[in-house]
N, C-alpha and C positions, 0 to 999 in steps of 0.2 A: 463451235456451238451453232453456227448459222443453220445447219441442216436440221437440227432438232428443235430449235425455237418455234417454228411455225406449228408443228404438231402439238407441242405442249401448250402454246398459247391458244390453239384452237380448242383444246380440252378445257382450258380455263374460262374462255369466253362462253362455251356451250354450257358449262357446269356451275358457274358462279351462283346463279339463282337457286338451282336445285340443292346446293350444299347448305345454303344459308336460310332457306325459306321453308319454315315448318308447314306452311299451307299446302305443300306438295304431298303431304301424307294423305293417302286414300281413305276417304270417309267410309267406314264399314258398318257402324252400329245402327240398328233400327230401334233402339230403345231411348225414349225421350226422358227428359228430367222428371216429368210427372210420374212416370212409371217407376223410376229409380226411388223417388221419395216415398211412393206408396209401398214399394217393396221393403224399404228400410223400416217403415212404420209397422208393416205386417210382422216382420221379424222381431221388432221391439215387443209387440203385443204377445207373440208367441213365447219368447224366451226371457223377456224382462230386461232390466237396465244393464245387466251384465254383458249382453251381446252388442249393445248399441255402438260403442266406439269402433269395434271390429267391423260391424255391418256398414257403418258410415264410410269406412275406408274401402271395403271389399266389393260392396254392391256396385258402386260406380265403376270400378276397375273391371268387373265382370261384364257389365253393361257395354263398356267401350269395345269389347271384343265379340259381342253377340251380334249376328247377322240374321237377316230374314231367312237365310237357309236353315239357321238353328231353331227358328220358331217364332211365334208372334210375341207381342209384349206380355200377353197373359201367360204364355208358355214360359217366358223368362221368370216372371214372378213365381209361378208355381215351382219351377226348378230351384230357385233360391230357397223357397220355404221347405222344400223336400230334402235339400242337400247341405243346408247350413248346419254345422255341427257345433252344438253349444256345450255339451259335456266334455270336460277337460280330459277325462280318461279316453273317451271315444276319439277325441282330437288327436291325442298322442298315438293311439293305435292307427289311425289314419296316416299319420306322419311316418310311422314305422313301416306300414304297408307300401306307401309311396317310395320310400327309400330302397326297400328290398327289390321292388319291381324295377325301379330306375337302374339299380346296379345290374340286373339281368339284361335289361334293354340296352343301356349305354355300353356295358362291357361287351356284349356281343357285337353291337354296331362297331365299336372300336376295333375289336379283333378282325372283323370283316375288312375294315379300312386298311389295317396292317397287312393282312394277306393279299388284298387286291393290289396295293401299292408296292408289294415286294419286288416285282420286276423293275420298277422305276427307281426304288431307293437302294436296292442291294446289288452288288456286283454280280455279274453273270452274263448271259447272252444279251445282245442288244434288244431293248424292248421293241415289240412289234406294235403295229397300229392297234391291234386288239388289246395288248397290255396297256396302252395309253388310254383307250376307251374304258377299260375296267378301272384303271387308276383314277380316272375322273369321276367314277360313280361315288355318290355319297350316301351311305346307308342311313344317315340321319336325316336326309332330305325330306322324308314324308312324315317324320315323327310328329312335328307340330300338327300337321293336317289331321293325322290319325287321332291324336289326343283331343283335338277339338271336335272331330266328327263323333268320337265316343263320349264326348262331353266330360272326359276326365279332366281336361285343362280347366273347364269352367268350375269344376268341383274344387280344384286346387286354388284358383284365384279367389274364389268365394270364401274359402276357409283359411287361407294363408296369404294375406294381402301383401302387396308390393310396398316397399319403403324406399324413398329416394336416397341418393348418396348422402346428401346433407343429414337426412334423418338418421341413417345408419351410423354415421360418424358421431352424431351427438347422442342419440338414444342408446346406441350400442355400447357406450361407455359403462352402462349399468345393466346391460342385458345379461341373463343367464345363458348357458350353453344351449338350453331348450329354445329360448327366445331367438337365439342366433340361427338355430337350425330351421325354425319356423319362418324367419325372414328370408333365408336362402331358398326355401320352398316357394316363397313369394316371388323370387326372381325367375322362376321357371318359365312363365308364360306371360311375357310383357308385350308380345307382338304376335301377329298372325300372318307370317310370311308364307305364301303359296309354295308348295313343294317345287314347282317348276323354277321359281326364282332361286330357291336354295340350291337346286341342282345346277342351274346355270352358273351360279357363283362358284360352286365347287368345281365344275368343269373348267372354268376360266383360271381359277387359282391353281388347279393341277397342271394345266397347260403351261402357266407361267413358271411353276416349280420345275417342271420337266425341262423347259428352256434353259433355266439357269443351272440345273443340275448337270447339264451336258454341255456347258459353255467353257471349254478348256483351251488354253493357249499352249502351243507346243514350244516350249522355251528353247530347246536345242536347235530350233529352226529360225531363231531371231538373229538378225545380223546388224551391225552398226554400219556407219557410212564408209568404213574401210573394209567392209565385208567380213568382219570378225565376229565369231560366235563367242558370246560371253557366258553362256549357260550350258549345262549338260542336257542330255535328252531327258525331259520330264514334262508331264502334262499338268499344268497349274489351273485350277478352277477360278474363275472370277466371281467375286472379288477376293474371297478368302485366301486362296492359294497365292495369288499375286501379292496381296498385302503381307502375308506371313513370310514370303520369300524376301520381299523388300526389307523386312525387319531384321533378317539375318545378316545383312551386309554392312552394318555399322562396325566401326573399328577395323575396316579393311582397306583404309586409305582410298587412293584414287580409283583402284579397281572396283572396290565396293560401291563407290559413288557412281561409276559408270553403270553398274548394274541397276542401281536404284533409279537412275534417270531413264534408262531404257524401260523399266517396268512402268514408271510413271507415264512415259510416252505411249505405251501400250494401253494404259488405262484411258488416256485422253482419246485415243482412237476408238475405244469402246464407247465412251461417253458420247463423243460426237458422231458416232456411227459411220466413221470413215474407214473402219477396219475392213479389209477385204473379207467378204463372207466366207470364201473358201479356205481361208487359213485357220478358221475356227474349228477345232477338233480334228485337224487334218495335218499329217506330217509330210505331205507331198510337195510343199513349197518352202522357199526361204524368203523370209519377210523382213524388210527394213521398216520398223515402225516410225522412223524419223522421216524418211522420204516417201514412205508408203509404197516403195518398189517391191515387186515380187518376181522371183525367178523360179523356174521349175528344177527338177532334179539334175538336168543337164546344164544348168546355169543360164538358160535362155530366158530373156525377159518375157513376162506374160502380164496381160492386162486383165485384172479381176474386178468385178463389180463390188461396191461397197455393200455392207449389210444394209438392207433397205428399211432403216428406222423400225426394225423388229422390236428392239428393246422398249421403245416408247409407244408402240402399238399395244404391247402388253400392259403398259401403265394405263393407257386410255381404256383399254378393254376392262381392266379391273375396275376402273371407275364406273363404267356403264353397267357392269354387273351389280355393283353395290348400289348404284342409283335405283335400280329396280326394287332392291330390298328396302331402301329408304321410305318407299311409299306405304309400307305396311307396319311401320314402327312408330306408334303414337308416343311411346315413352322416350325412344331414342331415334329421332327422325333423320339423322344423318350418319354417314360412316364415321365421322369424327366423334359424334356423341357416343356411338357404340364403342369405338376404340378406347375412349378415355373414360367417360362417366360410367359405362356398362362394364367393359372388360378390365381396364386398369383400376377403375373406381377412384380415379383422381381426375379433376377437371382439366380440360385443355389449357385453360388460363393459368391454373396452378403450375402445371408442368412447364409451360412456356416461361412463366416468371422465374421459376426455380432455376432453369437452364440459362436463361438470359442473364440473371444476376450473377451466376457463376462465371459465364463467359466474360462478362464486363469487369470482373474482379481485377485489380491491379496485380494480384499474385500471378495471373497468367503471363503477364509480360515479364515478371521476374524469373519465372520458370523457363520461359523461352530464351532469356539471356543466358541462363546457366546451360541450357542445351547448346546454344551457339558456342560457348566456351568449350564444351566437351567435344563437339564435333569439329571445331576449328574453322568454321565458315558461317556465312549467313544462312539462315534457315531457308529451305525450299518447301513448296507445298506439301511434298510427300513426307516431310518431317513431322506431320501430325501423328505419324506412326513410329516416332522415335522410340527405340526399345532399350536404350542404354541404362535405364534405372533398374532393370531386371538383373538378377544375379547371373542369369544365363548369358547375358551379353558379353561376358568374358570367357565363355566356354565355346568350344568349337561344336558347331552343329553336326559335323560329320562324326565327332566322338560320341555326341549324344545319340545320334541315329544308330551308330554301331552297337551301343549298349541296348537301345530299345529293341532293335531287331534281333539281338541275341536273347533278350528276355522274352519277347513276344513275337515269335516267328509266325504265329496265326491267331485267329480270334479265340480258339480254345485256350491257348496259353494266357491270354489276358483275362479271360473268364475264370480259369482255374487257379492262377497264380496272382495275377495283377490286382484284381478287385479285392480279394481277401487281404492282400498285403496292404493296400491303401487303407482299408477300414481298420485293420489292426494298428497301423501307425497313427491313425487319428484317435485311437482310444476306444473303438467299439469292442464290446465283449465278442468272444468267439461265437457265442450263440446268436447275437444280434447280426454279426457280420455274415454268418452262414445263412441266416434268414434273408437278408438283403440280397446276397449273391444268388440265392436260389430264385429270386423273383426278378432277375435281370438277365436278358438274353443278348449276346453280342453279335452283331452282323457287320460284315465289311461293306462300307458305304459306297454307293455310286457317286453321291455328291460330297459336299464338304464334311458332312457328319452332323448328326442331330440325336436327340433323345426323344423317344415316344413313349408316353405314359400308358399305363393299363387303367382301365375303368371298371375292372372287377377284380376281386381279391384272388380269384382262381387263375388269373392270367398274369403274364410277365410284362414289365416294362422293357423297352428295346434300347440298346446302346449301338450307335452306328458311327463308325470312323473309317477313314481310308487305311487299308492294309494292302501293301504292295506284295509282289511275289517274293521279295527278300524278307518280308515281315513288316512290322509296324515301325515307320521311321519316327523321328522325334516329333515332327508336325502332327502325325497321326496319333501319337501318344499324347501330346499336349491336349488335342482335341478330345481324346478318349477320357482323360481325367476330368475335363470340363463336363463332358456329357455324363460321366458317372456321377458327378455332383447332382445333376438333375435327376438321375435315376434313384439316388439315395433319398432325395426329397420326395419323388413321386411314390416311392415304396412306403416311406414313413407316413406320409399324408394321406395314403390310402388305408393302410393297415392299423395305424395308431391313433386315428382321429375318432372321436366317439360317435359322430353321426356321419353316415355316408354323404349326405348332402353338404357337409362341411369339408369334404376332402379337398386336398390341394392347398394352394397358397392364395393370398389376396390377388395377385396378378402375376404375370410372367416374370416381372422384375425380381420377385422374391425367390423364384427358383433360379433365376440368372445369378442372384447374389450368392447363393450356396455353391453353384457351379463355379463362380469366380473364386470362392474361398478354397475350393479343391484345387482349381487350376494354378492358383498362386503358390501352391505347395508342391507342384510337380517335380521340381528338382530335389527337394527334400525326400520325396517318395521314391526317387531313384537312388538315394544315398548320397547326394551332394549337399553338404551342410555349409551354410554361409556364416563365416565367423567375422565378417566385416562389421566394425563398430558402428558404421554409418548405415547398417542394414535397414533399420526401422525408418530412418529418414528417406532412404531410397525407395523403400516400398511405398511410402506415403506419396512421394512424387510420381511414382509409376502409376498409381491409381488416379492421382490428380490429372496427369497428362492424358491417361486413357479416357477420363471423363470429358476433358476439353475436346478431344477428337470426336468422340461419339455423340456429345451433346450438339456439336455443330452439324453433324450428319442428321441427327434426329430433327433439328429445327428446319433443315432443308426438306426432309420428308413431311413434317407437319405443315410447313408453309406452302408446299406444293399442293396439299390438300385443301388449304385455305385460300389457294389461288393468289398468293402473294410472291410467287417466285420471281427473283430479279437477278440481274447480272452480278457476278462476283469475279474477283481477280483470278481465281482458278476454279475450274469445274470439278476438281478431284472428289469433292464429297458426294457427287452424284454417281460414284462407281459402285456404291453399295447395292448388292443384289437384292437385299430385303425390300428395297423400294419397288422392285418388280414382282417378286413372288410372295411377299408378305406385307401388304400395305399397312402403313401406320404401326408397324411392329417395333420399329427402331427405338422409340423413346423408352421402351422397357430396359435397354442396355445401360444408358447412363443412369437411369433411375436405380437399376440394379447395382451399379458401381457405388452410388451414394449409400444405398442399404448395405452393401458389402463392407464399406469403410466403418460404418457404425457397428456392424456385426463384429468385424475384426477387433474393434476396441472392446467390445463385450467379451470376446473370446480370449483376450490377452490374459495369460497366467492361469487359464482354466483348461480343462480337458475338452477338446473340440467336440468329441462325440457326446459328452454329457450335455453340453449346451445345445447341440442340435437336437437331442432327444427331449430337452426341456422346451425348446422354442417351437419347433416345427409341428408337433401334434395339435397346436392351437388351430391349424386348418385355415379355412378361408374366411377370416375376419376382413373387414376393410383395412386398407394399408395402414392407416394411422393408428387404429385399434391394435393391430398386430404388432406394430413397432413399439407401442407403449408396453405391450406384454413382453416383447423380446429384449429391448434394451432400455426401457424406462423413459423414452423420449420419442417424438414424432420424427418423420423423415426430414432431414435438413442437410444442406450443404455446408453449414457453418463449421461442424467439427473438421471436415476435410479442408476447407479453406484455412482455418486457424493452424491445423497440423502442418499443412504445406508451407505456410509462412514460417513456422518454427523450424521445419526441415531445412529451408533455405538458409536460415541464420546459422543452423548447426553445420551445414556443409561449407558455408563461407568461412 
């Protein structure tokens, strides 16, 4: 770790104050308190008592975003008097107009993004420099600027005021669907970030994503200290491919353990940036990750320079790009506030407490002891990815791959046969299954795989997974089932939600939860049915151990951004690629696992499709309001902790 600590600590020292100090927000408004009070009183005189509560909330919010470029204090007051809508019928018409226009704008922007990033995301010729430039272009970058310049944003803020997360959680318990839609319109313009800042951030994240998407290790060219090759020729992306390969080698005795230890050593080299740069994505060298020695094709030793801290430069560049955005966010003045209070709509403190209490539970140690018994040795750092609670752990991956390649030789086969079969087995009607499948397009992924939503009903969601020349191997199939779960959510919550502005789910964790529900059934969907009487206990422990692993990773990500990063016994948690290309995204995964477990309890004994169609059209409520609708209780780790303890007793 010695090579990476200076650059990370430099980031921490430079950025501590900016991350924690709200005073760094750029002052924009030229409207004083006297003008605000006078404007509210003028509205009160014009419209009567019925407008007062909304005006008292919306006028100060509108004023906070008004600058001298937009007009004088008198211009501000006149604008408010002319554009405040008091009549409920007219206000509903305004809401309907906004949603129709937003679908057109956002839908087209999204389609542009999909098209421009296609060379970077989908297999084909190597991306050119021009591809990367277009891939970094953000069609949304000027949206806020344009809306404020046209004064559309001011009209929205004035008539649909913003509610804090605490207010949404409390007031939202009794809100109608119309009130929720109005509140979501109030979330549209809470900041005024210049287009150049948005574009700079988009460029930086696109560059980080491209770096990660093309970071492959040539496994057939790894050698141990005896010069032995342990793996066949295959390119595995970091971290996903390396992690998933490591998982497959449990129950293989000493040979499997040797492979796992080699993968772990590769990960360490990536983390501390001692990996020779030229062995990345390149089959021209034989590399011993233990000694770090490299030979060429003729067996001659060659000296190769290490990767020059590129990984952590992206980490630092992400921060600097987000730091520029911080300055223009009066409601959410830090990247942390935007990631949690705005995007997840769960506070940092609530997430941290939820994860920490879980990790400190004595049940963790008990599950770890059980894993030690099952593997027959002391646990090593990479055993955070122990996969032995899954039913597939007793199946040969070669057998599974042979079946998936036979069923899905290309993307067309998965779209034509695989997706309808999955939906049919989960209980969807033929009509609904056909509808969903018509609105999902399958692409072969250059990266590990992902799902990309549509933002207008006339466009399709995209499913991306790796599809080799021989077809879709089991890893690609497993990813495809997960991503299809996302696509099902994306399609339902776009087409079956009553208000466009309510489309989607409370946050990413809720779409991850449904993707996990799909992924956990991947073997059943292939025709492998588990008759093990301990199945339910094993599935509980599988979710439990998955939560343990990803919660630790998430806290590393979170604490890195809080500048509290410290030394650990093993650096393995830093291997996660999301930290580089998707800052502060990781907490969505464990939060999603918690939600998944509560959903699975709700699904027990019911038709999966029926429950999905009952739950997901609720759309983008706040997390706790959504969970009360879905399962009758709020997000909690207690059901999983309790069930894991019971599962341990049952297995003993």
